[in-house]
C-alpha positions, -999 to +999 in steps of 0.1 A: -581+389-427-542+376-431-520+407-420-494+419-444-466+403-422-485+372-420-490+370-457-455+378-467-442+351-443-465+325-457-455+334-493-417+337-484-420+297-468-435+286-502-409+308-520-381+294-502-392+257-500-381+245-530-342+252-521-322+280-525-319+304-552-317+278-578-315+303-606-336+332-620-360+311-641-365+287-609-374+321-588-398+332-615-416+299-614-421+297-576-436+331-580-460+319-605-463+284-592-460+271-627-431+253-629-439+216-632-403+199-637-389+200-604-385+163-604-372+163-639-346+188-628-338+165-602-330+138-624-309+160-648-337+164-670-337+202-677-365+217-696-356+240-723-357+278-713-347+305-740-322+330-729-336+368-731-308+395-737-311+432-741-294+447-770-288+481-760-276+493-791-310+496-804-331+491-773-341+456-785-345+423-768-334+392-785-337+354-780-315+327-778-323+290-779-316+278-742-297+246-752-275+260-779-273+296-776-282+299-815-301+330-822-338+326-824-355+357-833-357+395-821-384+392-791-389+427-786-383+452-816-362+484-810-379+509-795-412+489-786-435+507-768-412+539-764-385+511-750-350+533-746-321+522-726-330+487-711-318+479-675-335+453-657-358+423-672-380+402-652-406+379-654-438+385-631-463+364-614-489+367-646-458+352-666-455+385-687-419+404-689-413+436-672-386+461-685-373+492-667-366+517-696-339+541-685-344+571-706-382+570-705-382+566-671-411+539-666-417+501-666-432+487-694-449+453-696-447+429-729-464+396-736-443+368-720-443+343-748-445+367-778-430+400-769-458+417-780-465+454-761-488+453-735-486+488-719-470+512-695-472+493-661-454+517-639-455+552-656-428+579-652-430+596-620-453+576-600-443+575-565-412+597-572-399+574-597-368+590-615-352+564-634-354+528-630-324+509-629-335+475-619-366+456-609-375+422-593-407+406-581-407+398-545-418+370-521-449+387-519-456+392-555-450+428-557-426+448-582-396+462-564-379+489-585-344+508-577-349+546-582-315+552-594-313+586-606-334+619-603-360+605-580-360+589-544-326+573-542-344+544-528-363+510-537-398+514-544-424+490-540-456+486-564-482+462-566-476+434-587-510+433-604-520+470-610-487+488-606-502+511-580-475+528-555-471+508-523-446+532-508-407+532-504-396+498-491-359+504-485-337+538-482-309+555-462-281+536-447-257+550-467-273+540-498-265+562-528-278+555-565-293+521-561-290+497-588-292+458-590-314+439-568-317+406-554-337+387-527-313+365-508-323+331-494-334+346-460-358+370-481-336+400-472-332+424-500-298+431-513-289+463-532-263+476-554-250+512-541-233+527-573-215+557-560-202+540-527-191+506-544-212+486-519-236+461-517-264+469-488-288+447-472-322+457-459-347+436-437-374+416-455-401+426-433-395+464-426-368+475-453-346+490-426-310+487-428-293+455-420-256+457-420-232+427-419-215+428-384-191+455-380-205+473-407-225+506-404-256+518-422-267+490-445-238+478-459-232+442-464-200+444-489-177+473-491-149+483-516-164+465-547-166+489-579-194+483-596-208+452-580-235+433-601-247+400-581-268+370-581-273+341-553-259+307-567-273+271-561-251+269-531-268+299-515-240+318-517-238+354-533-219+359-564-204+392-573-190+405-609-169+434-603-155+460-623-120+441-625-138+418-647-139+388-621-166+371-603-162+365-565-182+346-540-192+358-507-208+342-479-245+350-477-252+356-443-216+373-429-205+390-461-170+376-459-152+366-492-150+331-497-131+333-531-124+345-566-149+322-584-140+336-618-103+351-624-101+385-638-105+383-677-111+346-678-112+338-717-114+375-726-143+385-700-149+422-701-173+446-688-202+423-672-233+443-662-254+413-650-252+375-641-279+350-639-278+313-632-295+295-658-317+264-654-287+242-659-272+260-629-242+274-650-237+310-648-242+333-676-228+369-680-231+394-709-200+412-720-209+448-730-180+454-746-180+417-762-215+419-775-215+382-763-228+362-733-202+338-715-210+307-698-191+292-668-194+263-648-218+272-619-198+249-593-163+250-603-162+284-624-145+267-652-152+284-686-176+265-709-179+285-739-192+319-753-229+307-751-239+335-774-214+345-798-203+380-806-229+400-824-251+370-827-284+383-842-273+416-842-266+417-805-248+449-793-239+463-756-257+439-737-268+448-703-294+423-689-303+387-690-332+367-682-343+330-690-380+324-702-399+303-680-400+267-696-438+268-699-434+299-721-406+283-741-425+266-771-405+240-789-423+248-819-413+279-834 
């Protein structure tokens, strides 16, 4: 029998083998082993992956063409399965979509191709869960959930197949109200600490605090209000801030590299998420602008409003994810 650490190690090597955090879609595909377009990507032939955006004005998920940004359909109708106040969106190893429903305090599962409700995956209160703030599948294929309010003030881990509680994975080190989650290129877990304006780092094996050099507790980056972050194609950490800019930090030391997107660029305001797409460009939802901005993933230059204001009824967008290309039918 393979030990837990040995299994994690093997999965982590597989997860990272194709390169560093190319995009959320790539991460999903590595987990499911369903991405078959690697060679095509290298040749610049990017398969279509439609964009899903939470519309928190009515707790729905809208679908947009991954190439043009045009509205395709209401992927998940308002309130489906009790969905209310959508936070994180993530595709699982089974190819289905998992959503953190803040107001109902649970994790819901939806068909990854059709958006049909499949059931409650993690019920309210399981493992001490108060209100889920974000969720992500790890290299071990299990589900990690930030318990942001009224619960454990930690990152909880659940079985990726059954939703059974596996334990508290990360806590302490100064963490206060965890929200955004991301696994880094080396496999460590990065967590937003809402009330301390910090990004925390936890060891990939044990979940123990792993601070940047010279920092206390689990602190990796400090002094950034409401940081939302993702790892880019260059393996560095990109952080959207309350100041409506995007900053790039060294993934190992936490040192600021540059301001990648200047404050308020082309009207950018109230960003609650950021995702590198299959084209390796950066997508950011504007909560107040009811739109999705696209910036060049290499230079930070503004490309366009990929999703136009209010398109398809979009209002108060918070979370984004791209559909894995094998789930995006070209025949609607």
